[in-house]
N, C-alpha and C positions, 0 to 999 in steps of 0.2 A: 329751425334749428337742426344741425346737422350732428349725427353721430360721429365724434372725432376722438381718437385715442393716439397715444404717442407710439412712435415705431419701436421703442425699447419694450413695449408690452409684447410685443409678437415673439413667437417662439418658433423654431424650425419644426417642420412637419415630420412625423415619425411614421413609418409604415405600420399598418395594423397587423397585429400577431393573431391570426385566425383561431389558434388553439386556445388562447386565453379569452378572446372576445369574439366567438363565432357570428354574433347578431351584427357585428359592425362589418361584416365583408361588404365592400362597395358593390354598387350594381353593375352588372356588365351589360352591354348594348346587346339588343337583340341580334341574331345573326341575319345577314343579309340572303335574300333568297334568290339563288342564280336562275331558277326556272321560272322567275317572275316575268310576265309578257310586257315589252315596251310596244308603244305606238310605233308604226312605221311611218317614216319621214319621206314623202313624196318629192317635195321640193323645198328649197331655202329661197324665201322671196325677197328678204331685206335683212338689214341689220341696224342697230343703234348702240351706242354707248351709254350706259346708265352708270354714274358714279364710277368710272373707270373700268367697268366690266362690260363687255360686249354680249349682246343678246341678239338672236336671230328670230327673224318672224318665218315660222315654218307651215307648210301645208301638209297636213297628215294624210296618208293613204286611205281612200274610202271615206272620208269627211268632206262636208262642203265647205266653201270658202269662208263662210260665217264662223268656222270652228278653227281657223288659222290662229295660231297664239305665238308668243314669244317665249323662247326657250334660252336659258343662260347656256353660255359656251361651255361651261363644264359639264352640263346635263345632255349636251348634244352628242349622241353616239352614231354619227353618220359621217365618217371621215372623207369618204369619197364624194359626197354631196358638197360637203364643205369645201373640199379641194376645187370642185367644178364651180362652186359660187364665187370663191375668192379669183379663180382665173378669168372668169367672166367680168367680174369688177375690175379688175386690173386692165383687161382688154377694153373695156369701155373708158376707163381713163385716158389709155394710150390714144385711142380713137379721137377723144375729145380735144387732146392736146395737138393731135396732127392737123386739125382743121380749124383754128381759132378764127380765122378771116370769115368762115360761114355763119359761125356764131354770131359774130359782131353784126354782119349784114343782117341776120335775122332780128337783132335787137333794134337796129335803127328802123328796119321796115316796119316793125310792130308800133313805133312810135308816131311815124309819118301817118297823117290823115288828110 
């Protein structure tokens, strides 16, 4: 069973009057802490797209490879590392396009027995 009601029953929202109703003041979000420490990213290793959003596999400075983790693009605060990574990916794509004959030979040679 679904709780359903007609749209005519809706009323426009009215702002709260804190002088009349002081207990109805909406909760305010906690302040952000600018001095909060962030992990330092050493390198960006890989990327993937999940539901239209990009994530990057990052290696954290001072941690082992088993601690590598996926970080959402919006949470990645290392613009210079991201630029280096994207440049390297673009260069790799161009190198792969420049020598398509080498790749084809490699595939044929692998099949021959």
